[in-house]
N, CA, C and O atoms as a GROMACS GRO file, in nm:
protein
  320
    1MET      N    1   0.182  -1.446   1.273
    1MET     CA    2   0.103  -1.418   1.154
    1MET      C    3  -0.038  -1.528   1.100
    1MET      O    4  -0.032  -1.649   1.122
    2LYS      N    5  -0.126  -1.481   1.050
    2LYS     CA    6  -0.245  -1.564   1.006
    2LYS      C    7  -0.220  -1.648   0.906
    2LYS      O    8  -0.174  -1.602   0.802
    3ILE      N    9  -0.239  -1.748   0.913
    3ILE     CA   10  -0.287  -1.820   0.795
    3ILE      C   11  -0.383  -1.917   0.738
    3ILE      O   12  -0.431  -2.022   0.781
    4ASN      N   13  -0.398  -1.845   0.618
    4ASN     CA   14  -0.562  -1.952   0.573
    4ASN      C   15  -0.489  -2.078   0.532
    4ASN      O   16  -0.388  -2.107   0.469
    5THR      N   17  -0.593  -2.145   0.600
    5THR     CA   18  -0.581  -2.279   0.529
    5THR      C   19  -0.583  -2.345   0.377
    5THR      O   20  -0.533  -2.447   0.329
    6ASN      N   21  -0.675  -2.225   0.317
    6ASN     CA   22  -0.607  -2.250   0.167
    6ASN      C   23  -0.473  -2.195   0.125
    6ASN      O   24  -0.446  -2.167   0.008
    7GLU      N   25  -0.397  -2.182   0.221
    7GLU     CA   26  -0.288  -2.156   0.144
    7GLU      C   27  -0.142  -2.226   0.165
    7GLU      O   28  -0.026  -2.190   0.145
    8ILE      N   29  -0.210  -2.355   0.221
    8ILE     CA   30  -0.130  -2.423   0.295
    8ILE      C   31  -0.112  -2.546   0.179
    8ILE      O   32  -0.198  -2.578   0.097
    9ILE      N   33   0.048  -2.618   0.198
    9ILE     CA   34   0.030  -2.695   0.100
    9ILE      C   35   0.210  -2.830   0.217
    9ILE      O   36   0.300  -2.770   0.276
   10SER      N   37   0.206  -2.962   0.215
   10SER     CA   38   0.293  -3.052   0.261
   10SER      C   39   0.421  -3.021   0.178
   10SER      O   40   0.393  -2.991   0.062
   11ILE      N   41   0.546  -3.020   0.206
   11ILE     CA   42   0.632  -2.973   0.134
   11ILE      C   43   0.652  -3.135   0.055
   11ILE      O   44   0.723  -3.139  -0.046
   12SER      N   45   0.602  -3.232   0.094
   12SER     CA   46   0.602  -3.349  -0.031
   12SER      C   47   0.533  -3.345  -0.158
   12SER      O   48   0.551  -3.407  -0.263
   13ALA      N   49   0.410  -3.214  -0.108
   13ALA     CA   50   0.325  -3.210  -0.183
   13ALA      C   51   0.381  -3.120  -0.304
   13ALA      O   52   0.369  -3.131  -0.426
   14ALA      N   53   0.458  -3.010  -0.206
   14ALA     CA   54   0.509  -2.900  -0.282
   14ALA      C   55   0.617  -2.946  -0.364
   14ALA      O   56   0.660  -2.883  -0.461
   15ASN      N   57   0.675  -3.095  -0.310
   15ASN     CA   58   0.824  -3.123  -0.372
   15ASN      C   59   0.768  -3.198  -0.541
   15ASN      O   60   0.812  -3.176  -0.654
   16GLN      N   61   0.678  -3.272  -0.500
   16GLN     CA   62   0.560  -3.363  -0.642
   16GLN      C   63   0.528  -3.248  -0.717
   16GLN      O   64   0.548  -3.281  -0.834
   17ASN      N   65   0.491  -3.136  -0.715
   17ASN     CA   66   0.414  -3.047  -0.772
   17ASN      C   67   0.426  -2.931  -0.741
   17ASN      O   68   0.331  -2.872  -0.691
   18PHE      N   69   0.591  -2.844  -0.770
   18PHE     CA   70   0.587  -2.731  -0.734
   18PHE      C   71   0.473  -2.595  -0.770
   18PHE      O   72   0.442  -2.494  -0.707
   19SER      N   73   0.422  -2.662  -0.936
   19SER     CA   74   0.344  -2.553  -1.021
   19SER      C   75   0.219  -2.558  -0.955
   19SER      O   76   0.131  -2.495  -1.013
   20ASN      N   77   0.186  -2.616  -0.847
   20ASN     CA   78   0.058  -2.626  -0.769
   20ASN      C   79   0.065  -2.532  -0.624
   20ASN      O   80  -0.030  -2.476  -0.569
   21VAL      N   81   0.203  -2.534  -0.582
   21VAL     CA   82   0.251  -2.423  -0.497
   21VAL      C   83   0.222  -2.257  -0.576
   21VAL      O   84   0.162  -2.155  -0.543
   22VAL      N   85   0.275  -2.286  -0.657
   22VAL     CA   86   0.327  -2.156  -0.730
   22VAL      C   87   0.176  -2.102  -0.770
   22VAL      O   88   0.169  -1.980  -0.752
   23LYS      N   89   0.046  -2.164  -0.821
   23LYS     CA   90  -0.094  -2.136  -0.832
   23LYS      C   91  -0.153  -2.110  -0.703
   23LYS      O   92  -0.254  -2.041  -0.708
   24ILE      N   93  -0.112  -2.154  -0.574
   24ILE     CA   94  -0.177  -2.095  -0.485
   24ILE      C   95  -0.140  -1.977  -0.436
   24ILE      O   96  -0.220  -1.893  -0.393
   25ALA      N   97   0.002  -1.961  -0.440
   25ALA     CA   98   0.082  -1.799  -0.449
   25ALA      C   99   0.015  -1.725  -0.514
   25ALA      O  100  -0.054  -1.651  -0.444
   26ASP      N  101  -0.003  -1.704  -0.683
   26ASP     CA  102  -0.069  -1.653  -0.750
   26ASP      C  103  -0.227  -1.601  -0.671
   26ASP      O  104  -0.260  -1.495  -0.618
   27LYS      N  105  -0.288  -1.709  -0.692
   27LYS     CA  106  -0.410  -1.679  -0.652
   27LYS      C  107  -0.450  -1.647  -0.501
   27LYS      O  108  -0.562  -1.603  -0.474
   28LYS      N  109  -0.359  -1.670  -0.410
   28LYS     CA  110  -0.404  -1.604  -0.237
   28LYS      C  111  -0.246  -1.535  -0.202
   28LYS      O  112  -0.238  -1.539  -0.079
   29GLY      N  113  -0.130  -1.480  -0.254
   29GLY     CA  114  -0.081  -1.453  -0.239
   29GLY      C  115   0.028  -1.480  -0.182
   29GLY      O  116   0.126  -1.406  -0.194
   30LYS      N  117   0.030  -1.586  -0.114
   30LYS     CA  118   0.164  -1.658  -0.056
   30LYS      C  119   0.065  -1.777  -0.069
   30LYS      O  120  -0.055  -1.788  -0.098
   31ALA      N  121   0.197  -1.890  -0.023
   31ALA     CA  122   0.143  -2.022  -0.043
   31ALA      C  123   0.256  -2.094   0.103
   31ALA      O  124   0.377  -2.110   0.090
   32VAL      N  125   0.201  -2.116   0.193
   32VAL     CA  126   0.245  -2.177   0.339
   32VAL      C  127   0.290  -2.280   0.272
   32VAL      O  128   0.226  -2.334   0.182
   33ILE      N  129   0.450  -2.329   0.327
   33ILE     CA  130   0.453  -2.499   0.302
   33ILE      C  131   0.505  -2.539   0.456
   33ILE      O  132   0.583  -2.474   0.526
   34PHE      N  133   0.438  -2.670   0.487
   34PHE     CA  134   0.452  -2.702   0.589
   34PHE      C  135   0.544  -2.825   0.569
   34PHE      O  136   0.550  -2.892   0.466
   35ARG      N  137   0.630  -2.846   0.704
   35ARG     CA  138   0.728  -2.955   0.716
   35ARG      C  139   0.684  -3.005   0.851
   35ARG      O  140   0.674  -2.924   0.943
   36ASN      N  141   0.654  -3.155   0.872
   36ASN     CA  142   0.651  -3.209   1.009
   36ASN      C  143   0.516  -3.138   1.064
   36ASN      O  144   0.499  -3.138   1.186
   37ASN      N  145   0.441  -3.091   0.999
   37ASN     CA  146   0.297  -3.041   1.036
   37ASN      C  147   0.341  -2.884   1.102
   37ASN      O  148   0.280  -2.828   1.194
   38LYS      N  149   0.423  -2.847   1.054
   38LYS     CA  150   0.443  -2.721   1.093
   38LYS      C  151   0.487  -2.601   0.980
   38LYS      O  152   0.555  -2.613   0.879
   39PRO      N  153   0.432  -2.500   1.029
   39PRO     CA  154   0.483  -2.393   0.883
   39PRO      C  155   0.662  -2.377   0.886
   39PRO      O  156   0.739  -2.347   0.977
   40LYS      N  157   0.682  -2.408   0.756
   40LYS     CA  158   0.837  -2.375   0.790
   40LYS      C  159   0.856  -2.285   0.637
   40LYS      O  160   0.969  -2.238   0.647
   41TYR      N  161   0.813  -2.252   0.537
   41TYR     CA  162   0.830  -2.199   0.419
   41TYR      C  163   0.714  -2.099   0.387
   41TYR      O  164   0.599  -2.125   0.424
   42ILE      N  165   0.744  -1.984   0.317
   42ILE     CA  166   0.665  -1.908   0.262
   42ILE      C  167   0.703  -1.834   0.117
   42ILE      O  168   0.786  -1.746   0.095
   43LEU      N  169   0.605  -1.908   0.019
   43LEU     CA  170   0.664  -1.811  -0.110
   43LEU      C  171   0.578  -1.767  -0.135
   43LEU      O  172   0.472  -1.824  -0.157
   44LEU      N  173   0.604  -1.624  -0.140
   44LEU     CA  174   0.552  -1.487  -0.164
   44LEU      C  175   0.488  -1.482  -0.328
   44LEU      O  176   0.512  -1.552  -0.426
   45ASN      N  177   0.440  -1.419  -0.318
   45ASN     CA  178   0.429  -1.362  -0.509
   45ASN      C  179   0.483  -1.172  -0.459
   45ASN      O  180   0.428  -1.078  -0.402
   46ILE      N  181   0.554  -1.187  -0.492
   46ILE     CA  182   0.607  -1.010  -0.461
   46ILE      C  183   0.500  -0.936  -0.554
   46ILE      O  184   0.441  -0.841  -0.504
   47ASP      N  185   0.469  -0.972  -0.689
   47ASP     CA  186   0.403  -0.842  -0.724
   47ASP      C  187   0.256  -0.785  -0.627
   47ASP      O  188   0.227  -0.666  -0.613
   48GLU      N  189   0.164  -0.922  -0.559
   48GLU     CA  190   0.078  -0.903  -0.481
   48GLU      C  191   0.086  -0.887  -0.310
   48GLU      O  192  -0.002  -0.861  -0.227
   49SER      N  193   0.234  -0.914  -0.296
   49SER     CA  194   0.250  -0.919  -0.124
   49SER      C  195   0.293  -0.759  -0.090
   49SER      O  196   0.380  -0.695  -0.149
   50PRO      N  197   0.205  -0.710   0.026
   50PRO     CA  198   0.223  -0.596   0.111
   50PRO      C  199   0.371  -0.657   0.192
   50PRO      O  200   0.466  -0.581   0.210
   51ILE      N  201   0.373  -0.748   0.220
   51ILE     CA  202   0.583  -0.799   0.245
   51ILE      C  203   0.651  -0.730   0.242
   51ILE      O  204   0.715  -0.667   0.326
   52ILE      N  205   0.645  -0.732   0.095
   52ILE     CA  206   0.758  -0.683  -0.018
   52ILE      C  207   0.700  -0.578  -0.071
   52ILE      O  208   0.581  -0.603  -0.091
   53GLU      N  209   0.727  -0.480  -0.101
   53GLU     CA  210   0.657  -0.343  -0.134
   53GLU      C  211   0.796  -0.293  -0.229
   53GLU      O  212   0.889  -0.234  -0.175
   54MET      N  213   0.796  -0.328  -0.390
   54MET     CA  214   0.890  -0.278  -0.462
   54MET      C  215   0.858  -0.241  -0.582
   54MET      O  216   0.793  -0.325  -0.642
   55THR      N  217   0.881  -0.140  -0.640
   55THR     CA  218   0.856  -0.067  -0.791
   55THR      C  219   0.867  -0.150  -0.883
   55THR      O  220   0.928  -0.256  -0.863
   56ASP      N  221   0.822  -0.126  -0.979
   56ASP     CA  222   0.862  -0.230  -1.088
   56ASP      C  223   1.045  -0.210  -1.120
   56ASP      O  224   1.109  -0.313  -1.141
   57ASP      N  225   1.108  -0.092  -1.119
   57ASP     CA  226   1.234  -0.064  -1.144
   57ASP      C  227   1.315  -0.100  -0.993
   57ASP      O  228   1.421  -0.044  -0.964
   58GLU      N  229   1.268  -0.169  -0.932
   58GLU     CA  230   1.339  -0.186  -0.802
   58GLU      C  231   1.355  -0.348  -0.834
   58GLU      O  232   1.457  -0.414  -0.810
   59LYS      N  233   1.244  -0.395  -0.888
   59LYS     CA  234   1.216  -0.562  -0.899
   59LYS      C  235   1.347  -0.588  -1.033
   59LYS      O  236   1.428  -0.679  -1.051
   60ILE      N  237   1.318  -0.454  -1.110
   60ILE     CA  238   1.476  -0.540  -1.206
   60ILE      C  239   1.545  -0.487  -1.175
   60ILE      O  240   1.620  -0.467  -1.271
   61ASP      N  241   1.591  -0.428  -1.070
   61ASP     CA  242   1.755  -0.377  -1.016
   61ASP      C  243   1.775  -0.533  -0.973
   61ASP      O  244   1.855  -0.612  -1.024
   62PHE      N  245   1.683  -0.557  -0.866
   62PHE     CA  246   1.717  -0.678  -0.785
   62PHE      C  247   1.763  -0.791  -0.888
   62PHE      O  248   1.869  -0.853  -0.881
   63VAL      N  249   1.674  -0.803  -0.974
   63VAL     CA  250   1.692  -0.911  -1.078
   63VAL      C  251   1.815  -0.914  -1.136
   63VAL      O  252   1.882  -1.016  -1.154
   64ALA      N  253   1.852  -0.788  -1.170
   64ALA     CA  254   1.974  -0.737  -1.280
   64ALA      C  255   2.069  -0.720  -1.146
   64ALA      O  256   2.171  -0.696  -1.211
   65THR      N  257   2.091  -0.716  -1.077
   65THR     CA  258   2.224  -0.713  -0.973
   65THR      C  259   2.253  -0.865  -0.966
   65THR      O  260   2.361  -0.906  -1.009
   66ARG      N  261   2.131  -0.983  -0.895
   66ARG     CA  262   2.177  -1.147  -0.875
   66ARG      C  263   2.230  -1.118  -1.049
   66ARG      O  264   2.341  -1.067  -1.062
   67ILE      N  265   2.172  -1.142  -1.144
   67ILE     CA  266   2.232  -1.169  -1.267
   67ILE      C  267   2.362  -1.133  -1.318
   67ILE      O  268   2.425  -1.205  -1.396
   68LEU      N  269   2.405  -1.017  -1.273
   68LEU     CA  270   2.564  -0.985  -1.300
   68LEU      C  271   2.633  -1.048  -1.218
   68LEU      O  272   2.734  -1.103  -1.260
   69LYS      N  273   2.598  -1.058  -1.074
   69LYS     CA  274   2.664  -1.105  -0.963
   69LYS      C  275   2.688  -1.247  -1.032
   69LYS      O  276   2.798  -1.265  -1.084
   70THR      N  277   2.605  -1.338  -1.037
   70THR     CA  278   2.581  -1.474  -1.104
   70THR      C  279   2.726  -1.525  -1.206
   70THR      O  280   2.798  -1.624  -1.196
   71HIS      N  281   2.727  -1.389  -1.319
   71HIS     CA  282   2.771  -1.408  -1.471
   71HIS      C  283   2.888  -1.311  -1.494
   71HIS      O  284   2.933  -1.270  -1.600
   72MET      N  285   2.934  -1.278  -1.339
   72MET     CA  286   3.008  -1.157  -1.359
   72MET      C  287   3.173  -1.143  -1.461
   72MET      O  288   3.239  -1.052  -1.511
   73LYS      N  289   3.178  -1.252  -1.452
   73LYS     CA  290   3.341  -1.348  -1.535
   73LYS      C  291   3.286  -1.334  -1.689
   73LYS      O  292   3.342  -1.263  -1.773
   74ALA      N  293   3.164  -1.417  -1.714
   74ALA     CA  294   3.108  -1.358  -1.891
   74ALA      C  295   3.097  -1.266  -1.910
   74ALA      O  296   3.102  -1.251  -2.032
   75PHE      N  297   3.076  -1.139  -1.841
   75PHE     CA  298   3.060  -0.979  -1.865
   75PHE      C  299   3.157  -0.947  -1.881
   75PHE      O  300   3.158  -0.850  -1.957
   76LEU      N  301   3.296  -0.992  -1.834
   76LEU     CA  302   3.396  -0.909  -1.856
   76LEU      C  303   3.500  -0.945  -1.925
   76LEU      O  304   3.606  -0.884  -1.940
   77GLU      N  305   3.448  -1.104  -1.991
   77GLU     CA  306   3.540  -1.163  -2.106
   77GLU      C  307   3.423  -1.085  -2.224
   77GLU      O  308   3.457  -1.107  -2.341
   78LEU      N  309   3.355  -1.041  -2.217
   78LEU     CA  310   3.278  -0.945  -2.313
   78LEU      C  311   3.312  -0.848  -2.351
   78LEU      O  312   3.326  -0.837  -2.472
   79ALA      N  313   3.336  -0.753  -2.277
   79ALA     CA  314   3.343  -0.645  -2.249
   79ALA      C  315   3.475  -0.627  -2.283
   79ALA      O  316   3.504  -0.507  -2.288
   80LYS      N  317   3.576  -0.709  -2.310
   80LYS     CA  318   3.713  -0.738  -2.408
   80LYS      C  319   3.678  -0.655  -2.507
   80LYS      O  320   3.751  -0.642  -2.606
   0.00000   0.00000   0.00000
């Protein structure tokens, strides 16, 4: 994987200012977070990333499934 130096941020800087990580990902498509001077994590902008290609419907389905899983008890209670 090629890493553009403009996409790099240290884990301590990411921890102190996560919105900066998001700005990098929005602008460059991804932000690479380094830990101990090595790439460790990637934050992807899924709207711009060719790595994850999903239609808008697939994105909605993904989020909806996670919400349903997390709050299933509440939805079952509401359905009564």
